[in-house]
TIMI-2910 file (N, C-alpha, C, CB; in pm, 1 decimal, decimal comma, always signed):
<rs>
+----------+----------+----------+----------+----------+----------+----------+----------+----------+----------+----------+----------+------+
!      n_x !      n_y !      n_z !     ca_x !     ca_y !     ca_z !      c_x !      c_y !      c_z !     cb_x !     cb_y !     cb_z ! resn !
+----------+----------+----------+----------+----------+----------+----------+----------+----------+----------+----------+----------+------+
!    +81,8 !   -119,3 !     +0,0 !     +0,0 !     +0,0 !     +0,0 !    +86,3 !   +125,7 !     +0,0 !    -93,1 !     -0,2 !   +119,9 !  Met !
!   +203,9 !   +117,8 !    +62,1 !   +291,5 !   +233,5 !    +69,4 !   +335,3 !   +277,6 !    -70,2 !   +413,6 !   +202,2 !   +156,0 !  Lys !
!   +370,1 !   +180,4 !   -153,4 !   +413,8 !   +211,1 !   -289,3 !   +299,0 !   +273,7 !   -368,9 !   +465,4 !    +83,6 !   -360,0 !  Lys !
!   +179,5 !   +218,9 !   -353,6 !    +62,9 !   +272,0 !   -424,2 !    +32,3 !   +415,7 !   -379,7 !    -59,7 !   +181,5 !   -400,3 !  Gln !
!    +41,9 !   +442,2 !   -251,1 !    +15,8 !   +577,1 !   -199,2 !   +114,6 !   +677,6 !   -256,8 !    +23,3 !   +578,3 !    -45,5 !  Tyr !
!   +240,7 !   +641,8 !   -257,9 !   +343,5 !   +733,2 !   -309,5 !   +322,7 !   +757,1 !   -458,7 !   +485,3 !   +676,6 !   -283,5 !  Ile !
!   +283,4 !   +654,7 !   -531,5 !   +255,4 !   +671,6 !   -675,0 !   +138,7 !   +767,4 !   -695,2 !   +224,4 !   +535,1 !   -741,3 !  Ile !
!    +34,9 !   +754,5 !   -613,4 !    -80,3 !   +844,3 !   -624,8 !    -40,4 !   +987,9 !   -593,1 !   -193,3 !   +799,0 !   -531,1 !  Ile !
!    +37,2 !  +1007,9 !   -487,9 !    +80,1 !  +1143,7 !   -450,4 !   +168,1 !  +1203,7 !   -559,1 !   +156,1 !  +1141,9 !   -315,8 !  Ile !
!   +260,0 !  +1126,4 !   -612,8 !   +346,2 !  +1176,7 !   -720,9 !   +262,6 !  +1208,4 !   -845,0 !   +456,8 !  +1073,1 !   -755,7 !  Val !
!   +161,9 !  +1127,7 !   -871,7 !    +73,8 !  +1155,2 !   -986,4 !     -3,6 !  +1284,6 !   -966,9 !    -23,9 !  +1039,1 !  -1008,1 !  Ser !
!    -56,3 !  +1304,3 !   -848,1 !   -127,0 !  +1429,1 !   -819,9 !    -32,2 !  +1547,6 !   -831,6 !   -190,3 !  +1425,2 !   -679,7 !  Ile !
!    +88,6 !  +1532,0 !   -778,8 !   +188,7 !  +1638,3 !   -788,7 !   +216,9 !  +1671,7 !   -935,2 !   +319,1 !  +1596,8 !   -717,2 !  Phe !
!   +232,4 !  +1569,5 !  -1018,4 !   +262,1 !  +1591,2 !  -1160,2 !   +145,7 !  +1659,6 !  -1231,7 !   +294,4 !  +1457,9 !  -1228,6 !  Ala !
!    +23,9 !  +1615,8 !  -1202,1 !    -93,3 !  +1677,3 !  -1266,0 !   -106,3 !  +1823,6 !  -1224,6 !   -222,1 !  +1600,1 !  -1229,4 !  Val !
!    -94,5 !  +1850,4 !  -1095,2 !   -104,2 !  +1989,2 !  -1049,4 !     +9,1 !  +2075,6 !  -1105,6 !   -102,4 !  +1994,3 !   -896,4 !  Leu !
!   +128,9 !  +2020,7 !  -1112,8 !   +240,5 !  +2096,4 !  -1169,8 !   +215,2 !  +2129,5 !  -1316,4 !   +371,3 !  +2017,8 !  -1155,5 !  Ser !
!   +160,1 !  +2034,5 !  -1388,8 !   +126,9 !  +2058,8 !  -1529,4 !    +21,9 !  +2168,7 !  -1541,4 !    +76,4 !  +1929,5 !  -1596,4 !  Thr !
!    -78,9 !  +2162,9 !  -1455,3 !   -182,0 !  +2267,5 !  -1456,5 !   -120,3 !  +2403,4 !  -1425,4 !   -293,7 !  +2235,2 !  -1354,6 !  Val !
!    -28,5 !  +2407,9 !  -1330,6 !    +33,7 !  +2535,4 !  -1294,1 !   +124,5 !  +2588,4 !  -1405,3 !   +114,0 !  +2519,5 !  -1165,1 !  Phe !
!   +193,5 !  +2498,2 !  -1476,3 !   +274,2 !  +2542,6 !  -1590,2 !   +185,3 !  +2602,4 !  -1698,9 !   +356,5 !  +2425,2 !  -1647,4 !  Phe !
!    +70,1 !  +2540,3 !  -1721,7 !    -23,5 !  +2595,5 !  -1820,4 !    -81,8 !  +2728,0 !  -1772,0 !   -137,0 !  +2495,2 !  -1849,1 !  Glu !
!   -108,6 !  +2737,5 !  -1643,9 !   -158,5 !  +2863,9 !  -1589,1 !    -53,4 !  +2974,2 !  -1603,5 !   -198,0 !  +2846,7 !  -1440,8 !  Met !
!    +72,3 !  +2936,1 !  -1588,8 !   +180,0 !  +3034,5 !  -1604,9 !   +179,3 !  +3090,5 !  -1745,9 !   +317,2 !  +2971,6 !  -1573,4 !  Lys !
!   +147,9 !  +3005,3 !  -1841,5 !   +149,4 !  +3047,7 !  -1980,8 !    +22,4 !  +3123,5 !  -2019,3 !   +166,8 !  +2927,4 !  -2071,1 !  Arg !
!    -93,8 !  +3075,3 !  -1973,4 !   -219,9 !  +3133,3 !  -2017,9 !   -284,3 !  +3230,1 !  -1918,0 !   -315,5 !  +3023,7 !  -2047,8 !  Tyr !
!   -254,0 !  +3215,7 !  -1790,7 !   -309,7 !  +3304,4 !  -1688,4 !   -194,0 !  +3355,9 !  -1603,8 !   -416,8 !  +3230,4 !  -1599,5 !  Ala !
!   -119,6 !  +3447,8 !  -1659,7 !     +4,8 !  +3491,9 !  -1596,1 !    -16,3 !  +3570,6 !  -1467,4 !    +83,0 !  +3575,4 !  -1692,1 !  Ser !
!   -140,0 !  +3607,2 !  -1435,3 !   -164,9 !  +3679,8 !  -1310,9 !   -138,6 !  +3590,6 !  -1189,0 !   -309,5 !  +3732,6 !  -1307,9 !  Ala !
!   -157,8 !  +3459,3 !  -1205,2 !   -129,7 !  +3366,2 !  -1095,3 !    +20,8 !  +3359,1 !  -1074,6 !   -188,5 !  +3224,4 !  -1124,6 !  Tyr !
!    +59,7 !  +3353,0 !   -949,4 !   +202,2 !  +3351,3 !   -917,3 !   +250,8 !  +3206,4 !   -913,4 !   +229,8 !  +3422,8 !   -781,4 !  Gln !
!   +318,3 !  +3170,4 !  -1020,6 !   +361,2 !  +3033,0 !  -1042,2 !   +451,9 !  +2982,4 !   -930,9 !   +432,0 !  +3021,5 !  -1174,6 !  Phe !
!   +544,3 !  +3064,4 !   -886,3 !   +638,9 !  +3020,7 !   -783,3 !   +566,6 !  +2982,9 !   -654,9 !   +741,9 !  +3130,5 !   -755,0 !  Thr !
!   +470,1 !  +3062,9 !   -615,2 !   +393,9 !  +3033,2 !   -492,9 !   +313,7 !  +2904,6 !   -509,2 !   +299,6 !  +3150,2 !   -457,6 !  Ala !
!   +252,7 !  +2886,8 !   -624,4 !   +171,6 !  +2767,0 !   -647,4 !   +258,0 !  +2640,9 !   -649,3 !    +94,5 !  +2779,6 !   -779,3 !  Leu !
!   +369,5 !  +2647,2 !   -717,5 !   +455,7 !  +2529,1 !   -726,3 !   +520,7 !  +2497,9 !   -591,4 !   +563,9 !  +2550,0 !   -833,4 !  Glu !
!   +555,2 !  +2600,7 !   -515,7 !   +610,6 !  +2579,6 !   -382,0 !   +506,8 !  +2514,2 !   -291,6 !   +658,3 !  +2713,1 !   -321,1 !  Thr !
!   +383,5 !  +2564,3 !   -296,5 !   +276,3 !  +2504,8 !   -217,1 !   +250,5 !  +2360,4 !   -256,0 !   +149,0 !  +2585,3 !   -232,2 !  Gly !
!   +253,7 !  +2331,6 !   -384,1 !   +233,8 !  +2194,8 !   -432,4 !   +344,8 !  +2102,7 !   -380,9 !   +229,4 !  +2192,1 !   -586,8 !  Asn !
!   +467,0 !  +2148,6 !   -387,2 !   +580,8 !  +2068,3 !   -340,8 !   +572,5 !  +2042,9 !   -190,4 !   +713,3 !  +2138,4 !   -375,0 !  Thr !
!   +539,9 !  +2146,4 !   -113,4 !   +530,8 !  +2131,4 !    +32,1 !   +419,7 !  +2034,0 !    +69,6 !   +506,4 !  +2267,6 !    +99,1 !  Ile !
!   +304,3 !  +2047,3 !     +5,8 !   +192,2 !  +1958,8 !    +39,0 !   +219,7 !  +1813,8 !     -1,4 !    +64,9 !  +2008,0 !    -29,4 !  Met !
!   +286,6 !  +1792,9 !   -114,1 !   +321,1 !  +1656,5 !   -154,8 !   +418,2 !  +1593,6 !    -54,3 !   +382,9 !  +1656,2 !   -296,8 !  Ala !
!   +518,8 !  +1670,1 !    -14,1 !   +615,0 !  +1618,9 !    +83,4 !   +548,2 !  +1590,4 !   +217,3 !   +729,5 !  +1718,3 !   +102,4 !  Ala !
!   +461,2 !  +1680,9 !   +261,3 !   +391,4 !  +1658,5 !   +387,9 !   +297,9 !  +1538,1 !   +381,0 !   +312,5 !  +1782,5 !   +426,7 !  Leu !
!   +236,9 !  +1516,1 !   +266,5 !   +147,9 !  +1400,3 !   +251,9 !   +224,6 !  +1269,7 !   +266,2 !    +76,7 !  +1404,2 !   +116,4 !  Ser !
!   +341,4 !  +1263,8 !   +206,5 !   +423,4 !  +1142,1 !   +218,5 !   +471,6 !  +1124,7 !   +362,2 !   +544,5 !  +1147,6 !   +121,8 !  Val !
!   +516,5 !  +1231,9 !   +425,5 !   +566,1 !  +1223,7 !   +563,6 !   +455,3 !  +1182,1 !   +659,0 !   +625,1 !  +1358,3 !   +607,8 !  Ile !
!   +338,4 !  +1244,2 !   +644,9 !   +228,6 !  +1209,4 !   +735,8 !   +179,1 !  +1066,9 !   +712,5 !   +112,9 !  +1307,8 !   +719,0 !  Thr !
!   +183,7 !  +1021,4 !   +588,1 !   +144,4 !   +882,3 !   +562,6 !   +239,2 !   +786,4 !   +633,8 !   +142,8 !   +852,9 !   +410,8 !  Tyr !
!   +366,8 !   +815,7 !   +629,9 !   +463,2 !   +728,8 !   +697,2 !   +440,5 !   +727,7 !   +848,1 !   +606,2 !   +773,7 !   +666,0 !  Leu !
!   +405,5 !   +842,5 !   +903,8 !   +376,7 !   +849,6 !  +1047,6 !   +251,0 !   +769,3 !  +1080,5 !   +359,6 !   +996,8 !  +1092,7 !  Ile !
!   +147,7 !   +787,4 !   +999,3 !    +21,0 !   +718,4 !  +1024,7 !    +34,7 !   +568,6 !  +1002,4 !    -89,4 !   +774,7 !   +935,0 !  Ile !
!   +113,1 !   +528,7 !   +903,7 !   +132,0 !   +386,8 !   +873,9 !   +193,4 !   +312,6 !   +992,0 !   +220,2 !   +370,0 !   +750,6 !  Asp !
!   +280,5 !   +378,6 !  +1067,2 !   +340,3 !   +316,4 !  +1185,4 !   +235,9 !   +290,2 !  +1293,8 !   +451,9 !   +404,9 !  +1241,0 !  Lys !
!   +132,4 !   +373,3 !  +1298,5 !    +31,5 !   +362,9 !  +1403,9 !    -77,1 !   +260,2 !  +1373,0 !    -32,0 !   +497,4 !  +1426,7 !  Gln !
!    -81,2 !   +207,5 !  +1251,8 !   -186,0 !   +112,4 !  +1215,7 !   -178,7 !    -15,8 !  +1297,0 !   -177,5 !    +79,6 !  +1068,9 !  Leu !
!    -59,4 !    -57,0 !  +1333,6 !    -46,3 !   -182,0 !  +1407,5 !    -70,6 !   -162,3 !  +1557,2 !    +91,7 !   -241,9 !  +1384,8 !  Ser !
!    -71,9 !    -38,5 !  +1600,8 !    -92,4 !    -10,7 !  +1742,6 !   -238,8 !     -2,0 !  +1779,6 !    -23,8 !   +117,1 !  +1780,5 !  Gly !
!   -264,5 !    +66,5 !  +1888,4 !   -400,9 !    +81,5 !  +1936,3 !   -478,4 !   +175,1 !  +1844,8 !   -402,4 !   +133,9 !  +2080,6 !  Arg !
!   -609,3 !   +156,5 !  +1834,6 !   -690,9 !   +243,6 !  +1748,2 !   -683,9 !   +390,8 !  +1789,5 !   -836,1 !   +197,4 !  +1750,5 !  Pro !
!   -671,0 !   +416,9 !  +1919,6 !   -662,6 !   +554,5 !  +1965,8 !   -537,2 !   +622,6 !  +1912,3 !   -664,2 !   +559,4 !  +2118,2 !  Gln !
!   -428,7 !   +549,7 !  +1906,3 !   -303,9 !   +606,1 !  +1855,6 !   -316,5 !   +638,3 !  +1707,2 !   -186,8 !   +509,1 !  +1879,5 !  Ala !
!   -387,3 !   +552,3 !  +1634,4 !   -409,1 !   +578,0 !  +1492,4 !   -490,7 !   +705,3 !  +1472,3 !   -479,7 !   +458,6 !  +1426,5 !  Phe !
!   -597,5 !   +720,3 !  +1547,3 !   -683,6 !   +838,2 !  +1534,8 !   -606,2 !   +964,3 !  +1571,1 !   -808,6 !   +824,5 !  +1624,5 !  Val !
!   -528,5 !   +957,5 !  +1678,4 !   -446,5 !  +1073,0 !  +1717,6 !   -348,2 !  +1110,6 !  +1608,1 !   -370,9 !  +1043,6 !  +1847,2 !  Arg !
!   -287,3 !  +1011,3 !  +1546,1 !   -189,5 !  +1041,7 !  +1441,7 !   -256,8 !  +1101,5 !  +1318,1 !   -112,0 !   +915,3 !  +1403,1 !  Ser !
!   -378,5 !  +1059,5 !  +1285,9 !   -451,2 !  +1118,3 !  +1173,6 !   -484,3 !  +1263,8 !  +1203,5 !   -580,1 !  +1038,7 !  +1143,9 !  Val !
!   -533,5 !  +1289,1 !  +1323,9 !   -563,1 !  +1427,4 !  +1361,7 !   -438,0 !  +1513,5 !  +1362,4 !   -629,3 !  +1431,7 !  +1498,4 !  Tyr !
!   -330,0 !  +1459,9 !  +1414,9 !   -204,6 !  +1535,2 !  +1419,5 !   -153,3 !  +1564,9 !  +1278,7 !    -98,6 !  +1457,6 !  +1499,1 !  Ala !
!   -164,4 !  +1468,4 !  +1190,0 !   -119,7 !  +1489,4 !  +1052,6 !   -203,5 !  +1595,7 !   +983,2 !   -125,5 !  +1358,7 !   +974,1 !  Ala !
!   -333,7 !  +1590,7 !  +1004,2 !   -421,1 !  +1691,3 !   +943,4 !   -391,7 !  +1829,8 !   +998,7 !   -568,4 !  +1655,7 !   +966,7 !  Ser !
!   -372,6 !  +1838,7 !  +1128,4 !   -340,8 !  +1967,0 !  +1190,0 !   -205,9 !  +2019,3 !  +1142,5 !   -341,3 !  +1954,4 !  +1341,8 !  Leu !
!   -108,5 !  +1930,6 !  +1130,1 !    +23,2 !  +1970,4 !  +1081,4 !    +13,8 !  +2028,7 !   +941,0 !   +119,2 !  +1851,0 !  +1082,8 !  Leu !
!    -57,9 !  +1961,8 !   +852,9 !    -71,3 !  +2011,6 !   +715,5 !   -145,9 !  +2144,3 !   +712,1 !   -144,0 !  +1908,6 !   +628,1 !  Lys !
!   -250,1 !  +2157,4 !   +792,2 !   -324,9 !  +2282,1 !   +794,9 !   -239,0 !  +2396,8 !   +846,9 !   -449,7 !  +2266,9 !   +880,9 !  Leu !
!   -162,6 !  +2372,5 !   +952,3 !    -78,0 !  +2478,6 !  +1008,4 !    +34,5 !  +2517,7 !   +911,8 !    -18,1 !  +2433,2 !  +1142,7 !  Met !
!    +92,7 !  +2421,3 !   +845,0 !   +196,2 !  +2453,1 !   +746,2 !   +136,2 !  +2532,1 !   +630,6 !   +263,4 !  +2324,2 !   +693,8 !  Val !
!    +17,6 !  +2492,4 !   +588,1 !    -51,4 !  +2563,7 !   +480,3 !    -80,2 !  +2707,9 !   +522,3 !   -183,0 !  +2491,2 !   +442,4 !  Cys !
!   -133,8 !  +2726,2 !   +641,4 !   -166,8 !  +2860,2 !   +689,7 !    -41,6 !  +2946,7 !   +706,3 !   -241,9 !  +2851,1 !   +822,7 !  Met !
!    +63,7 !  +2890,7 !   +763,3 !   +185,8 !  +2969,2 !   +782,9 !   +251,6 !  +3002,5 !   +649,7 !   +284,4 !  +2893,4 !   +872,4 !  Ser !
!   +241,3 !  +2913,3 !   +552,8 !   +296,5 !  +2942,6 !   +420,1 !   +219,6 !  +3054,7 !   +352,3 !   +294,4 !  +2817,4 !   +332,3 !  Ser !
!    +89,0 !  +3055,1 !   +368,9 !     +8,4 !  +3161,6 !   +309,6 !    +35,8 !  +3294,3 !   +379,2 !   -141,3 !  +3127,1 !   +317,6 !  Ile !
!    +52,9 !  +3293,0 !   +510,2 !    +87,9 !  +3416,2 !   +581,9 !   +224,0 !  +3466,5 !   +534,7 !    +89,2 !  +3392,5 !   +735,7 !  Val !
!   +319,1 !  +3377,0 !   +516,1 !   +450,4 !  +3418,1 !   +464,9 !   +437,4 !  +3476,4 !   +324,5 !   +548,3 !  +3298,5 !   +463,9 !  Ala !
!   +354,2 !  +3415,1 !   +240,8 !   +330,3 !  +3466,7 !   +105,0 !   +273,2 !  +3608,2 !   +110,5 !   +234,0 !  +3373,5 !    +27,3 !  Tyr !
!   +178,3 !  +3631,1 !   +199,5 !   +116,7 !  +3763,7 !   +211,0 !   +218,4 !  +3866,4 !   +259,1 !     -3,6 !  +3759,2 !   +307,2 !  Val !
!   +301,0 !  +3830,4 !   +357,1 !   +401,0 !  +3925,3 !   +406,0 !   +509,0 !  +3955,6 !   +302,8 !   +465,1 !  +3872,1 !   +531,7 !  Phe !
!   +545,4 !  +3857,8 !   +223,5 !   +648,9 !  +3879,2 !   +122,2 !   +597,7 !  +3957,7 !     +1,7 !   +703,9 !  +3746,0 !    +76,2 !  Leu !
!   +468,1 !  +3949,4 !    -25,0 !   +410,6 !  +4014,7 !   -143,1 !   +301,7 !  +4113,7 !   -104,2 !   +353,8 !  +3910,3 !   -239,5 !  Asn !
!   +328,8 !  +4200,1 !    -11,2 !   +226,3 !  +4293,0 !    +37,1 !   +166,0 !  +4376,9 !    -74,5 !   +284,7 !  +4384,0 !   +142,2 !  Arg !
!   +245,4 !  +4420,1 !   -167,2 !   +192,9 !  +4509,6 !   -271,1 !   +127,5 !  +4434,5 !   -385,4 !   +303,7 !  +4596,4 !   -325,5 !  Thr !
!   +171,1 !  +4313,2 !   -411,2 !   +119,0 !  +4240,8 !   -527,0 !    +48,2 !  +4112,0 !   -491,9 !   +229,5 !  +4210,8 !   -620,8 !  Gly !
!    -37,3 !  +4114,3 !   -391,7 !   -108,3 !  +3992,5 !   -352,2 !   -215,5 !  +3961,7 !   -455,8 !   -171,2 !  +4007,6 !   -210,5 !  Ile !
!   -214,3 !  +3840,6 !   -502,9 !   -313,8 !  +3793,2 !   -598,9 !   -404,7 !  +3696,7 !   -524,1 !   -246,5 !  +3724,3 !   -724,8 !  His !
!   -524,4 !  +3742,3 !   -488,4 !   -614,1 !  +3662,2 !   -404,3 !   -652,0 !  +3527,9 !   -465,5 !   -739,0 !  +3739,9 !   -375,9 !  Lys !
!   -675,9 !  +3518,3 !   -596,0 !   -703,6 !  +3384,9 !   -652,2 !   -589,3 !  +3285,6 !   -631,4 !   -732,3 !  +3396,8 !   -800,2 !  Pro !
!   -466,2 !  +3334,1 !   -624,7 !   -353,2 !  +3245,6 !   -595,5 !   -368,1 !  +3185,1 !   -456,7 !   -219,7 !  +3322,0 !   -606,4 !  Thr !
!   -413,3 !  +3265,1 !   -360,8 !   -433,3 !  +3215,4 !   -224,7 !   -542,1 !  +3108,3 !   -223,2 !   -470,3 !  +3331,2 !   -129,2 !  Ile !
!   -649,1 !  +3130,4 !   -297,6 !   -755,6 !  +3029,8 !   -302,6 !   -707,7 !  +2900,8 !   -368,8 !   -877,0 !  +3084,9 !   -378,0 !  Phe !
!   -622,1 !  +2911,8 !   -468,2 !   -565,9 !  +2792,0 !   -531,1 !   -476,1 !  +2717,6 !   -432,3 !   -486,1 !  +2829,5 !   -658,5 !  Val !
!   -403,2 !  +2791,3 !   -348,6 !   -320,3 !  +2726,6 !   -246,6 !   -406,7 !  +2647,4 !   -148,7 !   -236,7 !  +2831,4 !   -170,8 !  Leu !
!   -520,8 !  +2703,2 !   -109,3 !   -612,2 !  +2627,1 !    -24,3 !   -669,9 !  +2507,0 !    -99,1 !   -725,6 !  +2717,1 !    +26,0 !  Phe !
!   -688,6 !  +2520,8 !   -228,2 !   -735,1 !  +2408,9 !   -309,8 !   -633,6 !  +2295,5 !   -313,0 !   -764,5 !  +2455,9 !   -451,4 !  Gly !
!   -506,1 !  +2331,5 !   -319,0 !   -399,4 !  +2230,8 !   -314,9 !   -408,0 !  +2152,8 !   -183,7 !   -259,1 !  +2297,5 !   -330,0 !  Ile !
!   -425,7 !  +2225,2 !    -73,2 !   -440,5 !  +2161,4 !    +57,6 !   -559,3 !  +2064,9 !    +56,3 !   -458,6 !  +2268,1 !   +168,6 !  Tyr !
!   -670,3 !  +2108,2 !     -0,7 !   -791,1 !  +2025,5 !     -3,9 !   -769,3 !  +1898,7 !    -86,6 !   -908,9 !  +2105,6 !    -60,7 !  Ala !
!   -702,7 !  +1911,6 !   -200,2 !   -679,2 !  +1795,1 !   -286,8 !   -596,4 !  +1690,0 !   -213,9 !   -608,2 !  +1837,5 !   -417,2 !  Val !
!   -487,5 !  +1731,9 !   -153,3 !   -401,7 !  +1636,5 !    -83,9 !   -470,3 !  +1578,8 !    +40,5 !   -270,0 !  +1703,4 !    -44,7 !  Tyr !
!   -547,2 !  +1659,4 !   +112,0 !   -615,7 !  +1610,3 !   +231,4 !   -723,5 !  +1509,1 !   +196,8 !   -676,6 !  +1726,0 !   +308,3 !  Ser !
!   -802,0 !  +1537,3 !    +94,4 !   -907,0 !  +1443,5 !    +53,1 !   -845,0 !  +1312,9 !     +5,2 !   -994,9 !  +1505,1 !    -58,4 !  Val !
!   -738,6 !  +1322,5 !    -72,5 !   -671,5 !  +1201,7 !   -121,2 !   -619,3 !  +1118,1 !     -5,0 !   -556,0 !  +1238,5 !   -215,9 !  Thr !
!   -554,7 !  +1182,6 !    +89,6 !   -501,1 !  +1110,3 !   +204,4 !   -612,8 !  +1045,6 !   +284,9 !   -419,7 !  +1204,1 !   +293,4 !  Glu !
!   -721,7 !  +1116,0 !   +305,2 !   -833,4 !  +1062,2 !   +381,9 !   -894,5 !   +940,5 !   +312,8 !   -939,8 !  +1169,6 !   +402,8 !  Thr !
!   -915,2 !   +949,1 !   +182,9 !   -973,1 !   +836,3 !   +109,1 !   -882,9 !   +713,7 !   +114,8 !   -998,2 !   +875,4 !    -36,6 !  Leu !
!   -755,2 !   +733,6 !    +95,4 !   -662,3 !   +619,9 !    +95,9 !   -649,8 !   +559,7 !   +234,8 !   -524,4 !   +663,1 !    +45,4 !  Ile !
!   -643,8 !   +644,1 !   +337,5 !   -632,8 !   +591,4 !   +473,6 !   -759,0 !   +518,3 !   +516,2 !   -603,1 !   +703,9 !   +571,4 !  Leu !
!   -875,1 !   +566,2 !   +473,4 !   -997,9 !   +495,0 !   +509,4 !  -1002,0 !   +357,3 !   +443,6 !  -1121,6 !   +576,9 !   +468,7 !  Ser !
!   -953,7 !   +346,8 !   +321,3 !   -945,2 !   +215,8 !   +255,7 !   -846,5 !   +125,1 !   +328,4 !   -903,5 !   +231,7 !   +108,2 !  Lys !
!   -734,5 !   +183,5 !   +371,9 !   -631,0 !   +107,5 !   +440,4 !   -682,3 !    +53,8 !   +573,9 !   -506,9 !   +194,5 !   +462,3 !  Leu !
!   -755,6 !   +134,6 !   +645,8 !   -807,2 !    +91,9 !   +775,6 !   -913,7 !    -15,8 !   +758,1 !   -864,7 !   +211,6 !   +852,9 !  Val !
!   -995,6 !     -4,1 !   +656,0 !  -1098,8 !   -105,5 !   +632,8 !  -1038,9 !   -241,0 !   +598,8 !  -1191,5 !    -61,4 !   +521,1 !  Arg !
!   -921,7 !   -242,4 !   +535,6 !   -857,2 !   -368,3 !   +501,2 !   -804,5 !   -442,0 !   +623,2 !   -744,7 !   -343,6 !   +404,7 !  Lys !
!   -765,1 !   -367,9 !   +724,8 !   -703,1 !   -431,2 !   +843,1 !   -802,9 !   -471,3 !   +945,1 !   -603,8 !   -339,9 !   +906,5 !  Lys !
+----------+----------+----------+----------+----------+----------+----------+----------+----------+----------+----------+----------+------+
</rs>
């Protein structure tokens, strides 16, 4: 399951990166660097949190639930702090749709992780 999860995350990363490259070409108002950085951070966090959660599957159910909550909170806090850093670095040229796309990236990775983990738990 670990190999399948990583393949799915890398596929999502590749699809989103392709979309962002096209947005750079056709919708230049979006800030490509911020979008690609957010995509990279969320992909890395998804793999890291999966590895943490995977260790807890063999333990008590409470530990598994705690690790899922902790992983979700970690990703949300990293997402929020990255957006705050983006706003502080680009005070004059903030592009609000870019911020909404960054939250969309968070949602895509979170939904994917939740779906895969629910399948994993049902198997065990």
